[in-house]
C-alpha positions as CSV (number, residue, x, y, z in Angstrom):
1,X,121.2,97.0,101.0
2,X,119.7,100.3,99.8
3,X,122.5,102.2,101.5
4,X,125.1,100.2,99.5
5,X,123.2,100.9,96.2
6,X,123.0,104.6,97.1
7,X,126.8,104.5,97.7
8,X,127.4,102.9,94.3
9,X,125.2,105.4,92.4
10,X,127.0,108.4,94.2
11,X,124.2,111.0,94.0
12,X,126.6,113.6,95.3
13,X,128.4,113.6,91.9
14,X,125.2,113.8,89.9
15,X,123.6,117.1,88.7
16,X,120.1,117.5,90.1
17,X,118.0,118.7,87.1
18,X,114.4,119.9,87.2
19,X,112.1,118.3,84.7
20,X,110.6,121.4,83.2
21,X,110.5,123.6,80.1
22,X,114.1,124.7,80.7
23,X,115.6,121.2,80.5
24,X,115.7,121.1,76.7
25,X,117.4,124.5,76.6
26,X,120.0,123.3,79.1
27,X,120.8,120.2,77.1
28,X,120.9,122.1,73.7
29,X,123.9,124.1,75.0
30,X,125.6,121.1,76.6
31,X,128.3,119.3,74.6
32,X,126.8,116.3,72.9
33,X,123.3,117.3,74.2
34,X,124.1,115.0,77.1
35,X,124.6,115.0,80.9
36,X,126.7,111.9,81.8
37,X,125.3,111.7,85.3
38,X,122.1,113.5,86.4
39,X,119.3,113.2,88.8
40,X,115.7,113.7,87.7
41,X,112.4,113.4,89.4
42,X,108.9,112.9,87.9
43,X,105.6,111.1,88.0
44,X,105.4,107.8,86.2
45,X,103.2,107.8,83.1
46,X,102.9,105.0,80.6
47,X,103.6,105.5,76.9
48,X,100.6,103.5,75.5
49,X,98.8,100.7,77.4
50,X,100.0,100.1,81.0
51,X,100.3,96.7,82.7
52,X,97.5,95.5,84.8
53,X,97.7,93.8,88.2
54,X,96.8,90.1,88.2
55,X,95.3,90.4,91.7
56,X,93.8,93.9,91.6
57,X,92.3,94.6,88.2
58,X,91.9,98.3,89.0
59,X,95.6,98.8,89.6
60,X,97.9,99.6,86.6
61,X,101.6,100.2,86.3
62,X,104.7,100.1,84.1
63,X,106.9,97.5,85.8
64,X,105.4,94.3,87.1
65,X,107.0,91.4,89.0
66,X,105.4,88.1,90.0
67,X,107.6,85.8,92.1
68,X,107.2,82.4,93.9
69,X,109.9,81.5,96.4
70,X,110.4,78.6,98.8
71,X,111.7,79.8,102.2
72,X,113.9,77.1,103.7
73,X,115.1,76.5,107.2
74,X,118.5,75.0,107.7
75,X,118.3,72.2,110.3
76,X,121.7,70.7,110.4
77,X,124.8,72.5,111.6
78,X,126.6,71.6,108.4
79,X,124.0,73.3,106.2
80,X,123.8,76.3,108.5
81,X,127.6,76.6,108.3
82,X,127.7,76.4,104.5
83,X,124.6,78.5,103.7
84,X,122.3,81.1,105.3
85,X,120.0,79.7,108.0
86,X,117.1,81.1,106.1
87,X,117.2,80.7,102.3
88,X,114.6,81.5,99.6
89,X,115.2,79.7,96.3
90,X,113.2,81.3,93.5
91,X,110.8,78.8,91.9
92,X,109.3,81.2,89.5
93,X,110.0,84.8,88.5
94,X,108.5,87.0,85.8
95,X,109.3,90.7,85.4
96,X,107.7,92.7,82.6
97,X,107.8,96.4,81.7
98,X,106.2,98.8,79.2
99,X,107.6,102.1,78.0
100,X,107.1,105.0,80.4
101,X,108.1,108.6,81.1
102,X,108.8,110.6,84.2
103,X,106.6,113.7,83.8
104,X,107.4,117.0,85.5
105,X,104.9,119.5,86.9
106,X,104.6,121.5,83.7
107,X,104.1,118.5,81.5
108,X,107.8,118.0,80.4
109,X,108.5,114.3,80.0
110,X,111.7,112.2,80.2
111,X,111.6,108.8,78.6
112,X,113.0,106.1,80.8
113,X,115.1,103.4,79.1
114,X,116.0,99.9,80.4
115,X,114.3,100.2,83.7
116,X,115.0,96.5,84.4
117,X,118.7,97.3,84.4
118,X,118.4,99.9,87.2
119,X,119.2,99.3,90.8
120,X,117.2,100.4,93.8
121,X,113.7,100.0,92.4
122,X,111.7,98.6,95.4
123,X,108.2,98.5,94.0
124,X,104.9,98.5,95.8
125,X,103.8,95.1,97.2
126,X,100.3,94.4,95.9
127,X,99.9,90.8,96.9
128,X,101.6,88.4,99.4
129,X,100.5,84.9,100.3
130,X,102.1,82.0,102.1
131,X,101.1,78.5,101.0
132,X,101.9,75.6,103.3
133,X,104.0,72.8,101.6
134,X,102.6,69.3,101.9
135,X,105.3,67.4,103.7
136,X,104.4,63.7,103.1
137,X,107.3,61.4,103.7
138,X,110.0,63.9,102.9
139,X,110.8,64.4,106.6
140,X,113.6,61.8,106.2
141,X,115.0,63.9,103.3
142,X,115.0,67.0,105.6
143,X,116.8,65.0,108.3
144,X,119.7,63.9,106.0
145,X,119.9,67.0,103.9
146,X,119.5,69.5,106.8
147,X,117.0,71.6,104.7
148,X,113.4,72.0,105.5
149,X,110.9,73.6,103.1
150,X,108.0,74.8,105.2
151,X,106.0,77.1,102.8
152,X,105.9,78.8,99.5
153,X,105.6,82.6,99.2
154,X,103.8,84.2,96.3
155,X,104.2,87.9,95.7
156,X,103.2,90.5,93.2
157,X,104.9,93.9,93.0
158,X,104.3,96.8,90.7
159,X,105.6,100.3,89.9
160,X,102.3,102.0,89.7
161,X,101.2,104.8,87.3
162,X,101.2,108.1,89.2
163,X,104.2,107.1,91.5
164,X,106.8,109.7,91.9
165,X,110.3,108.3,91.0
166,X,113.8,109.6,91.2
167,X,116.1,108.5,88.4
168,X,119.9,108.7,88.3
169,X,121.6,108.1,85.0
170,X,122.6,109.6,81.7
171,X,120.3,112.3,80.4
172,X,120.2,113.0,76.7
173,X,118.3,115.1,74.2
174,X,117.5,113.5,70.8
175,X,117.3,115.6,67.6
176,X,113.5,115.2,67.6
177,X,113.4,116.8,71.0
178,X,112.8,113.6,73.1
179,X,114.4,113.6,76.5
180,X,115.9,110.3,77.7
181,X,117.2,108.8,80.9
182,X,119.3,105.6,80.3
183,X,122.2,103.6,81.8
184,X,125.4,105.8,81.8
185,X,127.8,104.9,79.0
186,X,130.8,105.1,81.3
187,X,129.5,102.3,83.5
188,X,128.3,104.4,86.4
189,X,125.4,103.1,88.4
190,X,121.9,103.4,86.9
191,X,119.4,104.0,89.7
192,X,115.6,104.3,90.0
193,X,114.0,104.8,93.4
194,X,110.7,105.8,94.9
195,X,112.6,107.8,97.4
196,X,113.0,111.5,96.7
197,X,116.3,113.3,96.0
198,X,116.7,114.7,99.5
199,X,116.2,111.3,101.0
200,X,118.8,109.7,98.7
201,X,121.3,112.4,99.6
202,X,120.8,111.8,103.3
203,X,121.2,108.1,102.8
204,X,124.4,108.6,100.8
205,X,125.8,110.9,103.5
206,X,124.9,108.3,106.2
207,X,126.4,105.5,104.2
208,X,129.6,107.4,103.6
209,X,130.0,108.1,107.3
210,X,129.4,104.5,108.1
211,X,132.0,103.3,105.6
212,X,134.6,105.8,107.0
213,X,133.9,104.5,110.6
214,X,134.4,100.9,109.4
215,X,137.6,101.9,107.7
216,X,139.0,103.4,110.9
217,X,137.9,100.3,112.9
218,X,139.5,97.9,110.5
219,X,142.7,100.0,110.4
220,X,142.9,100.0,114.2
221,X,142.2,96.3,114.4
222,X,144.9,95.6,111.8
223,X,147.4,97.8,113.6
224,X,146.6,96.0,116.9
225,X,147.0,92.6,115.3
226,X,150.4,93.5,113.9
227,X,151.5,94.9,117.2
228,X,150.5,91.7,119.1
229,X,152.1,89.6,116.4
230,X,155.4,91.5,116.9
231,X,155.2,91.1,120.7
232,X,154.6,87.4,120.5
233,X,157.5,86.7,118.2
């Protein structure tokens, strides 16, 4: 899944920009004071009060997700044929965020906008617990529906303060000197990741090679099918 997201964000076409004192100077001489697609890296720092973990009071962050899912096992062949054999309906999901910046080594900061719209942000798991579901007389329901709920999974995830993050998106400079990273206005993929730039580049290269191999295989399979079809006619 991450490889597909990296393919969509296309880091190879984005300018890798250092978050330092030269960044404002670079944008000031750029048309519109904007880079349509850029890669920046920095350390997460809240603007104001951070969010606090519900399970670990000493842990703070800027994006927080609590989720309760109900893993299900498909028992009947019909259900398994129509759906995945293991499904996880979401019973409850709450995602919150507070304003934050990515700060460079010299103190230069880039304000991150709309983090919940970004792809690729796999946050740190702070809490994970399975709760067994009380079955009662619902076993007949499982038999006829082909779906068995055997537990509930509670998780808490957070993008912690101090985490180094790579952002791919539109980079702009406001008249007041504020640097901003936001979703690109041309519809390109907006991406936030805890992986560094070199790792993302390698993943993009690997994904590109994999897609090329798949394309060759599908082309050969299609040619073989057409050849056999012609022979059998």
